N, C-alpha and C positions, 0 to 999 in steps of 0.2 A: 381309492384311499382306505384302507380298515382302520376300525380304531380299536381290534383287540390288542389288549397289550400283555404279551406273555409275564407270567410272575418271574421273578430272577431268582428262584429259592438258593440260599448259597453262595449267589455271588457277593464279590465284595462290592465296598462302597463305591469305589472308584469304576470298576466295570460298569454296575447299575447307573450313577452319574454318567458316564459315557453312553451309554444306551439310552438314558431318559432323555439325554440332549440332543443326542441325534434325532429320537423319536418326535418331540418337542418341535424341534426347526422342519422337519418331514411335514408335519401338522401344521404349520406357521404359527405357533403360537409359543414360542421360545421369547420372543419380544415381551409377551406379557409377562413370563413366567419371570423375566431377570427386571423389568422395571415394576412391578407389582402395581397393575394395574388399580387405579381409586375412582369410586363411582364419583359420578358429578352431580353435585349439590343444587345450579342451581340450570335445569334444562332449558327452560321458560325463554331464555336469554341465547340460548345457542342458533346460528342461523342452518340452512338445511345441510349445509355439506361437515360442518361439525356436529351435529347429530347423527349423521350417518356414520361418522369416524366414531360417534359414541355408540352408535350401536356394535359396530363392527367390533369396537374393543369388548362390548359385553358378550357377544358371543364366540370370540376366541376365548376371552376367561374361562367361560363354562366348560369349552373343549378342552382347556387346559386341565382344569380340575376334574373333569372326567378321566381324563388319559392320567394323570396322575392316580386318582382312585381306582382306577381299574389296576394299575402298578404293586397295589399293597393287597396282601393275603386279609382274610378277615379279621383276623387279631389284631394286624396293624392300623386296618380300616379304622377298627372300634376303638383304637386308642384314640384317633384322631378326629373321630364324631362331633365333637362338639368345639375343635379347633376352631378358630376366624382366620382366614389366609388373608384378609384385609388389615390383619394386623401386623405393625412392625415388629 
């Protein structure tokens, strides 16, 4: 599956919301977007299965951000460059 996200210049918010939701679901990262992944504080206490789940969530979180960044033009990207996606 390609990671290219075409910029939606002139799209309304509703159209862009539908497109991005479909794209994030297609790339299996919608759950991360919806539930706002939070980094684990204590990895040492995780068993192997929990560690693999954490690793998968980290990868999906990076993929989610990558897809969002690709949907932004240069000026939109610069506006959020210093924003933290892990803050509520």
